[in-house]
MARTOR-856041 format. One line per 2 residues: number of its first residue (from 1); their letters; for each residue x, y, z of C-alpha. Coordinates in steps of 0.5 Angstrom, whole numbers, plus 500, padded with zeros to 3 digits. Layout:
NUM = a = X/Y/Z ~ ...;
***
This chain:
1 = ma = 509/505/426 ~ 511/506/434;
3 = dk = 518/507/435 ~ 519/502/440;
5 = fl = 524/503/446 ~ 524/496/449;
7 = ev = 522/490/447 ~ 521/484/452;
9 = kk = 521/477/448 ~ 519/471/450;
11 = is = 522/471/458 ~ 521/466/462;
13 = ka = 524/465/469 ~ 523/459/474;
15 = yv = 525/459/482 ~ 524/452/486;
17 = gv = 517/449/484 ~ 515/456/481;
19 = qa = 514/459/474 ~ 515/466/475;
21 = ld = 514/468/469 ~ 512/464/462;
23 = ev = 514/467/455 ~ 512/474/457;
25 = sl = 512/479/451 ~ 511/486/451;
27 = di = 513/493/448 ~ 514/500/451;
29 = nr = 514/506/445 ~ 519/512/446;
31 = ge = 515/517/450 ~ 509/512/453;
33 = ih = 506/512/459 ~ 504/505/460;
35 = cl = 502/501/465 ~ 503/494/468;
37 = vg = 498/490/472 ~ 496/484/475;
39 = en = 495/481/482 ~ 501/480/487;
41 = gs = 505/474/486 ~ 503/474/478;
43 = gk = 510/476/476 ~ 511/483/475;
45 = st = 516/484/480 ~ 521/479/477;
47 = li = 520/482/470 ~ 522/489/473;
49 = ki = 528/485/476 ~ 530/482/469;
51 = ia = 529/489/465 ~ 534/492/471;
53 = gv = 539/487/470 ~ 538/484/477;
55 = vk = 536/477/476 ~ 537/473/470;
57 = qd = 532/470/466 ~ 532/462/464;
59 = tg = 530/464/456 ~ 528/469/452;
61 = ei = 531/476/450 ~ 531/483/451;
63 = vi = 531/489/446 ~ 533/496/448;
65 = sg = 534/502/443 ~ 535/495/438;
67 = rr = 541/493/442 ~ 539/485/444;
69 = yt = 541/483/450 ~ 541/474/452;
71 = hi = 542/477/459 ~ 543/485/460;
73 = ra = 547/486/466 ~ 545/492/471;
75 = id = 550/496/468 ~ 548/495/461;
77 = si = 541/496/463 ~ 543/503/466;
79 = re = 547/505/460 ~ 541/504/456;
81 = gv = 537/509/460 ~ 533/505/465;
83 = qi = 532/507/472 ~ 528/503/477;
85 = iy = 524/508/482 ~ 522/502/487;
87 = qd = 516/503/493 ~ 521/504/498;
89 = ls = 525/510/494 ~ 532/508/496;
91 = lf = 534/513/499 ~ 539/515/504;
93 = pn = 535/518/510 ~ 541/521/513;
95 = lt = 544/526/507 ~ 541/532/504;
97 = va = 537/532/498 ~ 542/535/495;
99 = en = 546/529/496 ~ 541/524/495;
101 = is = 540/527/487 ~ 547/528/486;
103 = ln = 550/522/489 ~ 551/518/483;
105 = qe = 554/522/479 ~ 559/523/484;
107 = ie = 561/516/485 ~ 562/515/477;
109 = rn = 566/521/478 ~ 571/517/482;
111 = sk = 574/524/485 ~ 578/524/492;
113 = tv = 575/530/494 ~ 567/533/494;
115 = nw = 565/539/490 ~ 559/542/494;
117 = sd = 558/547/489 ~ 558/542/484;
119 = ir = 553/537/488 ~ 548/543/489;
121 = si = 548/545/482 ~ 546/538/479;
123 = ar = 540/537/484 ~ 538/544/483;
125 = ta = 538/542/475 ~ 535/536/475;
127 = ls = 529/538/480 ~ 528/544/475;
129 = ei = 527/539/469 ~ 521/537/473;
131 = ge = 519/544/475 ~ 520/543/482;
133 = el = 523/546/488 ~ 526/543/494;
135 = dl = 530/545/500 ~ 537/543/498;
137 = de = 540/543/504 ~ 534/539/509;
139 = kv = 535/532/510 ~ 531/527/506;
141 = ed = 528/523/513 ~ 525/530/514;
143 = is = 522/531/508 ~ 515/529/506;
145 = va = 514/522/502 ~ 512/526/496;
147 = sk = 518/530/496 ~ 522/523/497;
149 = ql = 519/521/491 ~ 521/527/487;
151 = va = 528/526/490 ~ 528/520/487;
153 = is = 525/522/480 ~ 530/527/480;
155 = ra = 537/522/482 ~ 534/518/476;
157 = lt = 534/524/471 ~ 541/525/473;
159 = qd = 543/519/470 ~ 540/521/463;
161 = ar = 534/516/464 ~ 530/514/457;
163 = fi = 525/510/461 ~ 523/510/468;
165 = im = 520/504/472 ~ 515/507/478;
167 = de = 513/501/482 ~ 507/503/486;
169 = pt = 509/510/487 ~ 503/512/490;
171 = ss = 501/508/495 ~ 503/514/501;
173 = lt = 501/520/496 ~ 495/524/497;
175 = kd = 491/526/491 ~ 494/533/491;
177 = ei = 500/530/491 ~ 499/524/486;
179 = dr = 496/529/481 ~ 503/533/482;
181 = lf = 506/526/481 ~ 502/525/475;
183 = tv = 504/532/472 ~ 511/530/472;
185 = it = 510/523/468 ~ 506/527/463;
187 = gf = 513/532/462 ~ 517/526/461;
189 = kk = 512/524/455 ~ 514/530/452;
191 = rg = 521/530/453 ~ 520/523/450;
193 = ic = 522/519/456 ~ 518/513/456;
195 = tl = 514/510/463 ~ 512/504/466;
197 = fv = 507/505/471 ~ 506/500/476;
199 = sh = 500/500/481 ~ 494/496/484;
201 = kl = 490/502/484 ~ 485/502/478;
203 = se = 483/509/477 ~ 490/511/477;
205 = vf = 491/506/472 ~ 486/509/467;
207 = ei = 488/516/469 ~ 495/516/467;
209 = se = 496/510/462 ~ 496/510/454;
211 = rv = 497/502/455 ~ 496/497/459;
213 = si = 499/490/459 ~ 497/485/464;
215 = ir = 499/479/467 ~ 497/473/471;
217 = dg = 500/467/474 ~ 507/469/470;
219 = kk = 503/469/463 ~ 502/475/459;
221 = vg = 494/475/459 ~ 495/481/454;
223 = ty = 496/489/452 ~ 491/494/451;
225 = rt = 490/501/449 ~ 486/504/455;
227 = ee = 480/506/452 ~ 478/499/450;
229 = ld = 478/497/457 ~ 473/498/463;
231 = ne = 474/497/471 ~ 470/491/470;
233 = kl = 474/488/464 ~ 481/490/467;
235 = vf = 479/487/474 ~ 477/481/470;
237 = lm = 483/480/466 ~ 487/480/472;
239 = tg = 484/475/476 ~ 480/472/472;
241 = kk = 473/472/476 ~ 468/477/477;
243 = id = 470/482/483 ~ 465/483/489;
245 = dt = 463/490/489 ~ 457/491/493;
247 = if = 456/495/499 ~ 456/493/506;
249 = sy = 450/494/509 ~ 449/495/517;
251 = kd = 445/490/519 ~ 442/492/527;
253 = kg = 436/488/526 ~ 432/495/528;
255 = ek = 434/494/535 ~ 438/500/539;
257 = ka = 444/497/541 ~ 449/500/546;
259 = pl = 454/502/543 ~ 461/498/544;
261 = me = 466/503/544 ~ 465/511/546;
263 = lk = 471/516/546 ~ 469/522/549;
265 = hl = 474/528/549 ~ 480/525/547;
267 = sk = 486/529/546 ~ 493/528/545;
269 = ag = 497/535/544 ~ 500/535/536;
271 = nf = 496/530/534 ~ 488/531/535;
273 = ed = 483/534/539 ~ 476/533/542;
275 = in = 474/526/539 ~ 468/524/540;
277 = ft = 465/518/537 ~ 461/512/538;
279 = lh = 462/505/535 ~ 456/499/535;
281 = pg = 457/492/535 ~ 457/489/528;
283 = ei = 458/497/525 ~ 464/499/520;
285 = lg = 466/505/522 ~ 470/509/517;
287 = it = 475/514/519 ~ 478/519/513;
289 = gl = 482/524/512 ~ 489/527/508;
291 = lg = 496/524/511 ~ 497/528/517;
293 = sg = 490/529/518 ~ 491/525/525;
295 = rt = 488/519/522 ~ 493/514/525;
297 = el = 495/518/531 ~ 488/517/533;
299 = al = 489/509/532 ~ 495/508/535;
301 = al = 493/512/542 ~ 487/507/542;
303 = fg = 491/502/541 ~ 496/504/547;
305 = my = 502/505/543 ~ 502/513/544;
307 = pa = 497/514/549 ~ 492/520/549;
309 = ds = 493/526/554 ~ 486/527/556;
311 = gn = 479/525/555 ~ 475/518/557;
313 = il = 475/511/553 ~ 469/507/554;
315 = in = 468/499/552 ~ 461/496/553;
317 = ge = 460/502/558 ~ 465/502/562;
319 = kv = 471/507/563 ~ 478/503/561;
321 = ri = 485/506/562 ~ 489/505/555;
323 = ks = 496/507/556 ~ 500/501/553;
325 = ip = 498/495/548 ~ 497/490/553;
327 = da = 492/495/556 ~ 488/495/549;
329 = is = 489/488/548 ~ 486/487/556;
331 = ag = 480/492/553 ~ 478/488/548;
333 = ig = 482/493/542 ~ 486/489/536;
335 = yl = 489/493/532 ~ 492/491/524;
337 = pe = 498/497/523 ~ 499/501/516;
339 = dr = 506/499/516 ~ 505/491/516;
341 = ln = 512/489/515 ~ 515/494/521;
343 = qg = 509/494/525 ~ 505/488/524;
345 = lf = 509/482/524 ~ 516/479/525;
347 = vd = 518/477/518 ~ 524/472/519;
349 = qs = 519/468/524 ~ 515/463/522;
351 = is = 507/464/520 ~ 506/460/526;
353 = nn = 509/463/531 ~ 506/470/528;
355 = iv = 500/467/529 ~ 500/465/537;
357 = vt = 505/471/539 ~ 499/474/542;
359 = il = 496/468/546 ~ 502/464/549;
361 = kn = 499/465/556 ~ 493/461/553;
363 = ll = 497/455/550 ~ 501/454/556;
365 = nr = 500/447/559 ~ 501/445/566;
367 = lg = 508/446/567 ~ 508/452/564;
369 = lv = 511/451/557 ~ 508/452/551;
371 = sm = 503/445/548 ~ 505/444/541;
373 = vk = 498/441/540 ~ 494/447/543;
375 = ke = 499/451/538 ~ 497/447/532;
377 = qs = 490/448/533 ~ 490/455/533;
379 = vh = 495/456/528 ~ 490/452/523;
381 = kw = 484/455/525 ~ 486/462/523;
383 = ve = 490/460/517 ~ 484/456/515;
385 = el = 479/461/516 ~ 483/467/513;
387 = ai = 485/463/508 ~ 492/464/508;
389 = kt = 496/461/502 ~ 502/458/504;
391 = ps = 506/451/502 ~ 508/451/510;
393 = ve = 506/455/516 ~ 513/453/518;
395 = ap = 515/459/512 ~ 517/465/515;
397 = aq = 512/471/514 ~ 516/475/509;
399 = sl = 515/469/504 ~ 508/471/504;
401 = sg = 505/476/498 ~ 502/482/501;
403 = gn = 495/481/501 ~ 497/474/505;
405 = qq = 501/478/510 ~ 496/483/511;
407 = rl = 491/476/513 ~ 496/474/518;
409 = va = 497/480/521 ~ 490/480/522;
411 = ak = 490/473/525 ~ 495/475/530;
413 = wl = 490/479/533 ~ 483/476/532;
415 = at = 487/470/535 ~ 486/475/542;
417 = hp = 478/475/540 ~ 477/483/540;
419 = kv = 471/486/541 ~ 474/492/536;
421 = fi = 478/491/531 ~ 482/498/528;
423 = ld = 484/497/521 ~ 489/502/519;
425 = gp = 490/503/511 ~ 487/495/511;
427 = ti = 489/494/503 ~ 495/498/502;
429 = gv = 500/495/497 ~ 495/488/495;
431 = di = 492/487/489 ~ 485/488/487;
433 = as = 483/480/489 ~ 486/480/496;
435 = ks = 483/487/497 ~ 476/484/496;
437 = ni = 477/478/500 ~ 480/482/506;
439 = hk = 474/486/506 ~ 469/480/505;
441 = iv = 473/477/512 ~ 472/484/515;
443 = rg = 465/485/513 ~ 464/477/516;
445 = la = 467/480/523 ~ 463/485/523;
447 = es = 457/480/522 ~ 459/476/528;
449 = gm = 458/483/532 ~ 464/485/532;
451 = gi = 466/493/532 ~ 471/494/526;
453 = ii = 474/502/525 ~ 477/503/517;
455 = is = 482/508/517 ~ 483/509/510;
457 = de = 485/515/505 ~ 482/510/499;
459 = ip = 475/514/498 ~ 472/507/494;
461 = ei = 475/503/500 ~ 471/507/505;
463 = lq = 464/508/501 ~ 464/500/500;
465 = nc = 465/497/507 ~ 463/503/512;
467 = nr = 456/505/514 ~ 458/511/517;
469 = vl = 464/515/517 ~ 468/520/520;
471 = ii = 473/525/517 ~ 478/528/519;
473 = sr = 483/535/519 ~ 488/537/523;
475 = gk = 486/532/528 ~ 479/535/529;
477 = ii = 473/531/526 ~ 470/536/521;
479 = ke = 464/532/519 ~ 461/525/521;
481 = is = 457/522/514 ~ 452/517/518;
483 = dv = 449/515/511 ~ 454/513/506;
485 = ag = 448/512/501 ~ 448/516/495;
487 = vt = 455/520/497 ~ 460/520/491;
489 = ee = 468/519/491 ~ 468/527/488;
491 = kl = 463/529/495 ~ 467/526/500;
493 = fs = 474/528/498 ~ 472/534/497;
495 = im = 470/535/504 ~ 476/531/506;
497 = sr = 480/537/503 ~ 476/542/506;
499 = ke = 473/544/500 ~ 465/543/503;
501 = vh = 466/542/510 ~ 460/546/513;
503 = ea = 455/543/507 ~ 450/539/508;
505 = v = 451/531/506;
***
């Protein structure tokens, strides 16, 4: 019989008008790698917060190492060895690696003096437990996302972690960094530490988990051994429906269309160099590369946030000068940023205000005031067209799920009727159903004649939605794949990591 570390028994939680969890039960064995999956809004985050003692459940109980809790406090959870590594990692960017790792222990000591030798020793020991080395004196704001992840894990280990919950830990990691993280998680298993891994990336779920628990609309659908599932079955259990995974087909109707956008020798010192490509009406062009390859910097240059130093941008054959965001908008370029919360939305503002912020001039009446009739018409059009799910358009943007926030950012720029729409990491942090819906919207825009650029390191996303792909490494285009048909994920990743750059595709 398996040695259970955690048992969640018939946990329910309701907020005003919403049943977040409805008698959810699950168990985690010691040393087990268990995955928790579900759509945005399914109840995963609420369940994690209840286990952590941050939120109190309405009914049900939690059993940890045989001890029963009808209401577990945060301090109880920590003392039981439960540690949560949230997606934002909750680190102090202005402190060093050593200080971040040892901070909790220093607080517990409640000493009036700081022993810097102890701080470094604690940090060095914690890192050695996962077989890693980092510069202890480097500020966390200056290290990579992958290294920050290791700092957060090491800090958890200083708290005598016996159960580590990881919420979307790979959303900003490269494939090599994900492999490194999985090695660390596998090491936990050998030491009897159990892991609850929360992810929207199903390929990772199959790679790392032993069992998978699925939550849908606040209810547990089931717990399965990973070998009992395949991608199609897991998607159906999560969503209750079959998701379209067909390949996008570029319809040029046999005509030789003139390019919608052309880049000629575009360069920005330290970011990208001598970028040349064309984008045609109705085409979805994929741009991919490892983190730090220069792909996002190129997008920011095209949108005028960090303008290029040299080279030319042509729209419909006419040279355009893009030195600012207004220049890009005037040229007919829209941009959905990678960081939707910090760069894409005014999260405290209403959904309606976010939609019309880019077109306020078009909504003015003869007195120079915003016409509420025009505003309501525009808001209604885009909420309906992009199927943004909200009880009220006056609700704040931060109240929306990840997938609906992405649609809201898209609505803001589609309201400007762009000729070219650049989407940088369009489905980061969204569930499988929202991802499919976003892809469907993007394909519809392409079919209407808009030129689309998708920037992503999610290889399945690129292969399913782009008819042509540019691969960037160290700021240069190292490969163009003119036809993605027949290109495998392994092949594309091999080129991205510069293992097959010169091999014909």
